[in-house]
Residue, then its C-alpha position, 0 to 999 in steps of 0.5 A: m676067817r684068815t685060815v679059810t682065805r689062806a686055804r682057798t688061795w693055796l687050793g687054787i694055786a695047787l689046782l691051777p694047772l687043771l683049770s684050762g678045761c674048766s667050763v661054767s656048767v660041767a658037773l653042775t646039777s640041773g638045780e644049780i644050773l637053774e639057780e645060776l640062770d635065775e641069778i644072771v637072767r631077768i625078765d623086765g617089763a610086761g606085755e609087749e615091753r618085756a625084755v631079757v636083761y643080763a646081770q653084769r655081776a652075779l652070785v655064781s658057782s665057785w670054780y671048784m663046783h663045776y670042775a669035772l676032776l673035782q666032782p667026787i669032792r665037790v660037796p666037802l669043798a662046798w661045805i668048807f669054802g662055800r658053794r657060790t661066790e659073787r663075781p663080775l661077768e665079762n660076758p654074761g651071754d656066753h656064760v648063760r649059753e654054756l648053762l643052756a647047753e648043759l641043762p637038758n643033759e641034767t634034767h634026766a626025764h624028771l618032770m619037775r626039773c624038765a618043767a622048770a627048764a622048759s619055762r626058762f627056755g621059753w622066755l629066752a626063745e621068745l625074747d632073747a636078741n642073740q640067735q645062738t641063745r635062741v637056738l640053744a633054747i629051742d634045742g633044749m625044749s625039744k630035748i626035754c620033749r624027747q626025754l619025757g616022751l611028749k608028742p606036741f604035734e600029735g592030733s589034728f593040726f587045726e585043733l592044736n592051733t585053736p586057742i582055748d575058749n576064754k570062758v573055759l579058761e576063766l572057769a578053770r582058773v576059778g576051779i583050780r583056785t578053789s580046789r587047790r591044797p590050801a583051799r581044801g582045808e585041814p584035814d584034806s577033804g579028798n574031794l578032787a573032782q573039781l580040781e581034776k576037771s579044772l586041770e583037764d580044761i585049762v590044758s585042753a587047748p593052748l592059751f592065747g598068749w605065748d607068755e600065758r603058756i609059759m606062766l601056766i607051766e610055772d603055775l602048775g609047778a607051784l601047784h605041784d610043790e604045795e600039793t600033798n595028795e597023791k591023786a592030786l599030784a598025779m593029775i597035776r603031772v598030767a596037766l604039766r606034761r600037756s602044758i609043756e607040749h602046748e608051749v613047745r609047739a607054739i614056740l616052734l611054729s611062731t619061730i618059723k613064721g619069722r622073716d628076719r634074715s638075721f634069725a634064719e639060723v633060728r628058723l632052720c633049728a625050729m624047722e628041724q625040731i618040728r620035723r624030728l618031733g612030729g615026723p613027715r606029717t608036719v611038712p604040710l603044717m610048716l608050709a601052711t604056717m610059713a606062708a605069707t599072710p594077706a597083709q604080707r602079700a599086699a606089702n609085696l613080700p615073698t610067699y615064703d621065707p626070703d632066706s634061700l637056705v630056709r627055702l632049701r630046707l623046705i624043698h628037702y623036707c617036701g622031697q621026702l614025701n610021696g603018695e598022698r602025703a605029697h598032695s596033702v594040705v593043712h588048714l589052720p585057724g584064721r587062714q583061708e583055704w586058698e592060702a594052703s599049699s601041698a608039698s607038690e604045689f610048693l615045689a612046682r611053684t618054686v620051679l616055675t617062679e625061680r629065675d633061669y640060670y641064677s637060681k640055686l633052688r630050681t634044680p633041687a626043687i625039680v629033683a624033689l618034685s620028681w621024687c614026690l611024683g614017683r617019676k623014674t627019671i629026672d628031667p631038668d627042663p621045667a616044661w614038664v613041671r608046667k604041664w603037670n601044674d596046669s593039669r592039676p584040678 
């Protein structure tokens, strides 16, 4: 024991000049990062009482495991000195953020690693109180989607935002429980029709609760781990991909609904990822999602986000549309038709409601509307906007 301790001490002294560039995430695999995240981050409570709790002391990777220059010999070092060590964390939040930033770089389009990462990103994106942590979680989820070639915003926006029917959900859960690998007995009957239908049904529409969507990914991952039949594994992988799409889309859309000014940067991040993942057709979707509800309007809250940078980003996106897309409207479940707005309507409303001389948004909105309508010149006088708006059917 003394020999090992003495060797570790001398190794640390010999490599001390190299440690200045050491990061807690460099050279770690996705499995090691996930393991470390689970050591530090804990989700406490249930339902609305859920909260993220960080450990002040945790079992984390030893310094020689995440130092880039030692990567070629990290395995023998781990065998001799141990892969992890328990130590206090001065700032567990910073430690976690370093891990989150590196995690999507290590999943490498491996579905099961991506699914495990997606669930961790999901909990933090929904619950963490630090806006930078949420930004990293949202970025991570979006990178995973691109790695796997997922398309969370493809299809009818109305259907994509309609939760699954409760009866369908319950039948699907029963079907999976009675047809999973342990329930099929030994030898495996090979009758997978019930499992296939149940998997298709449970991901046919998003689950109602955000926590249910995250836990579905975890449950499907556990189902995959216990399965041995190759046909069943292929079915589970299809369902898992779809469940990640539901999770990512729902988290991004719920994020941009927020109005808290302290999380404006998180909303800007979510807006950018929606635009990247779904293309220009998602701009009317964002307008429909971010519009104030009747209750918010009754409370005299603004129709759209109170943060000027968020509204400026919307103006920028709307200005990229032309032709039919500039006038298209997205209708969502639970929203009245009169609440929907097209890009051109949003821009005209911005021009006509912003205050003269003081507004930072009126001129960008005039320019964007001019592009939308294909005007050859840009007239800073809002009179033409009022005339165009009054002439609309």
